[in-house]
C-alpha positions in Angstrom: -3.9 33.9 14.9 -6.7 34.9 12.6 -7.1 33.4 9.2 -6.6 36.8 7.6 -3.2 37.1 9.3 -2.1 33.5 8.7 1.5 33.1 7.8 1.8 29.3 8.0 -0.2 26.7 6.1 -0.2 23.0 6.1 -2.0 20.6 3.8 -1.9 16.8 3.2 -2.2 16.5 -0.5 -2.5 12.7 -0.5 -2.2 9.9 2.0 -2.5 6.2 1.3 -0.8 3.2 -0.3 -1.1 4.7 -3.8 0.8 7.9 -3.0 1.7 10.3 -0.1 2.6 14.0 -0.1 2.1 17.1 2.1 3.0 20.8 2.0 4.2 23.1 4.8 4.5 26.7 3.8 5.4 30.0 5.3 5.5 33.4 3.5 9.2 32.7 2.7 9.6 28.9 2.5 7.8 26.0 1.0 8.5 22.4 1.8 7.0 19.3 0.2 7.1 16.2 2.4 7.2 13.1 0.2 6.5 12.9 -3.5 4.5 9.7 -4.0 2.3 11.2 -6.7 3.1 11.6 -10.4 4.6 15.0 -11.2 1.4 15.9 -13.2 -0.9 14.9 -10.3 1.3 16.6 -7.7 1.2 19.8 -9.8 -2.6 19.6 -10.0 -3.1 19.2 -6.3 -0.6 21.9 -5.4 -2.4 24.2 -7.8 -5.7 23.5 -6.1 -4.3 25.1 -3.0 -2.6 28.0 -4.8 0.9 26.5 -4.9 3.3 25.4 -7.7 6.1 22.8 -7.5 8.4 25.4 -9.2 8.2 27.5 -6.1 9.2 24.7 -3.7 12.3 25.3 -1.7 12.8 21.8 -0.5 11.4 18.2 -0.8 11.7 16.1 2.4 11.6 12.3 2.0 10.6 9.9 4.8 11.7 6.7 3.1 12.2 5.0 -0.2 8.9 3.0 -0.6 7.2 3.8 -3.9 4.1 5.3 -2.4 6.4 8.1 -1.0 8.9 8.6 -3.8 7.1 7.4 -7.1 7.1 10.9 -8.6 10.5 12.0 -7.2 13.0 10.9 -10.0 10.9 12.7 -12.7 10.3 15.7 -10.5 14.0 15.9 -9.7 14.9 16.0 -13.4 12.5 18.9 -14.1 14.5 21.9 -15.1 12.0 24.2 -13.4 12.5 22.6 -10.0 14.8 24.6 -7.8 14.1 22.7 -4.6 16.8 20.7 -2.8 15.9 17.1 -2.0 16.5 16.2 1.7 16.7 12.5 2.7 18.8 10.3 5.0 22.2 9.2 3.7 21.1 5.6 3.9 17.8 6.3 2.0 19.5 8.1 -0.9 21.1 5.0 -2.6 17.9 2.9 -2.1 16.0 5.2 -4.6 16.2 4.4 -8.3 17.1 7.8 -9.8 17.2 6.7 -13.3 20.1 7.6 -15.5 21.5 10.4 -13.4 21.6 11.2 -9.7 20.2 14.6 -9.0 22.7 17.3 -8.1 20.6 19.0 -5.5 20.6 16.2 -2.9 21.1 17.0 0.8 21.7 13.9 3.0 21.3 13.9 6.7 21.6 11.5 9.7 18.3 10.1 11.0 17.6 12.0 14.3 19.3 15.2 13.3 17.8 18.7 13.1 18.4 21.4 10.5 16.9 24.6 9.1 15.3 25.0 5.7 14.6 28.7 5.3 12.6 29.8 8.3 11.3 26.2 9.0 13.2 24.1 11.6 13.2 20.4 10.7 13.6 17.7 13.3 13.8 14.1 12.1 13.3 11.0 14.1 13.6 7.3 13.3 10.3 5.3 13.0 9.8 1.5 13.2 9.1 0.5 9.6 10.5 -2.1 7.1 12.4 0.4 5.0 16.1 1.1 5.0 16.2 4.2 7.2 12.7 5.6 7.7 12.0 8.8 9.5 9.2 11.0 10.6 9.3 14.8 11.1 8.5 17.5 13.5 8.5 20.8 11.7 8.3 24.2 13.4 7.7 27.6 11.7 6.6 30.9 13.3 6.0 29.0 16.5 3.6 26.5 14.8 4.6 22.9 15.4 3.6 20.1 12.9 4.2 16.4 13.6 4.2 13.7 11.0 4.3 10.0 11.8 3.0 7.5 9.3 4.3 4.2 8.2 5.2 2.9 11.6 4.3 -0.4 13.3 3.9 1.1 16.7 4.6 4.2 18.6 7.7 4.0 20.9 8.4 6.4 23.6 11.0 8.2 21.5 8.3 9.1 18.9 5.9 10.1 21.6 8.5 12.6 22.8 8.8 14.2 19.4 5.0 14.4 18.9 4.4 16.3 22.2 2.7 19.8 22.0 2.2 19.8 18.2 -0.4 22.2 16.8 -1.1 19.8 13.9 -0.4 16.0 14.0 -0.6 13.7 11.0 -0.7 10.1 12.4 -1.3 6.8 10.7 -4.4 4.8 11.2 -3.9 2.1 8.5 -6.0 -0.9 9.2 -8.7 -2.5 11.2 -7.3 -5.8 12.5 -10.4 -7.8 11.8 -10.8 -6.5 8.3 -7.1 -7.2 7.6 -7.3 -10.8 8.9 -10.2 -11.7 6.5 -9.1 -9.4 3.7 -7.6 -10.1 0.3 -3.9 -9.8 1.1 -1.7 -12.9 1.2 -0.9 -14.1 4.7 2.8 -13.0 4.4 1.6 -9.5 3.6 -0.9 -9.5 6.5 1.9 -10.5 8.9 4.1 -7.7 7.6 1.4 -5.0 8.0 0.6 -6.2 11.5 4.2 -6.4 12.6 6.1 -3.9 14.7 7.8 -2.7 11.5 4.5 -2.5 9.5 1.7 -0.1 9.8 -0.2 1.4 12.8 -3.7 -0.1 13.3 -6.8 1.7 14.3 -6.3 0.3 17.8 -2.8 1.5 17.9 -4.0 5.0 16.9 -6.7 5.0 19.5 -4.3 3.9 22.2 -2.0 6.8 21.4 -4.9 9.3 21.5 -6.0 7.9 24.9 -2.6 7.9 26.6 -0.3 10.3 24.7 -2.0 12.9 22.5 -1.2 16.3 23.8 -4.0 18.5 24.7 -2.2 21.3 22.9 -2.8 19.5 19.5 -5.5 21.6 17.9 -5.8 19.5 14.6 -5.4 15.8 14.3 -5.1 14.3 10.8 -5.4 10.6 10.5 -3.9 9.1 7.3 -2.6 6.2 5.3 -6.0 4.6 5.7 -6.2 1.3 3.8 -8.9 1.1 1.1 -8.9 -2.7 1.4 -8.5 -3.2 5.1 -10.2 -0.3 6.8 -13.1 2.1 6.5 -13.1 5.9 7.2 -16.1 5.7 9.4 -14.5 3.0 11.6 -11.4 5.3 11.9 -13.6 8.3 12.7 -15.6 6.4 15.4 -12.6 5.1 17.2 -10.8 8.4 17.1 -13.9 10.3 18.4 -14.3 7.8 21.2 -10.7 8.2 22.3 -10.9 12.0 22.1 -14.2 12.0 23.9 -12.8 9.9 26.8 -10.0 12.4 27.1 -12.4 15.3 27.0 -10.4 16.9 24.1 -11.9 19.2 21.5 -9.2 18.4 19.0 -10.4 18.9 15.4 -10.4 15.6 13.6 -9.7 15.2 9.8 -9.3 12.1 7.8 -6.7 12.3 5.0 -7.6 10.8 1.7 -5.9 9.2 -1.2 -8.1 11.0 -3.7 -8.0 14.7 -2.7 -6.2 17.1 -0.5 -7.3 17.9 3.0 -8.4 21.4 4.0 -5.6 23.8 4.3 -4.8 24.4 7.9 -3.7 28.1 8.5 -2.0 29.7 11.4 
């Protein structure tokens, strides 16, 4: 579909340990995925791509860690927000909502699917050290968007959900050697490297070599550690893997500091 006729757009507003958020929008429905930025910063980044949080129809939450929900309680109390907040029924009580639980909460079972407007949401469990963490596969107007960050490894169940996506946001959190000699305490290093921690560059590259669908036109690598990784290492390893496969997938690195380009379909 030409850019002039685009009806679906996707943008990663922020990705990293200081805050995560993304937007998927059609002509009729706008969904924010995670709200790890302050309401002010979230509003600024949405405005930079021509959006406003007041026009959101829903907020989807992957898990309760602060880099994914830091701005959510304040956002939920904003009288101009009309969006419903979707999260798993186990995640909901793990979030500190402040004085009052929001009235517009919609809880779901991890692994379930449901529509939000004209966007079909499919959730799936991910291996991470949160209460009930999930990733998402979202489909709108025939466009499929996969989102899998904050996972220690990529089990077959997740590979199934990420097949034939048009856009895939995948974690590439750390370089193992940098992590081992980096500033984190050993206990934290063990957590990050564990099977319920974060996906390494090597884990990302192995997924690209063995499992990335040739149908995936855009690959966005995110949650890149500023202490234990470097964008150029991520880019090099990803391009090597894509080259071995002979894929012409467009590669984008998501940043903590600014939104990615807006992908339009």
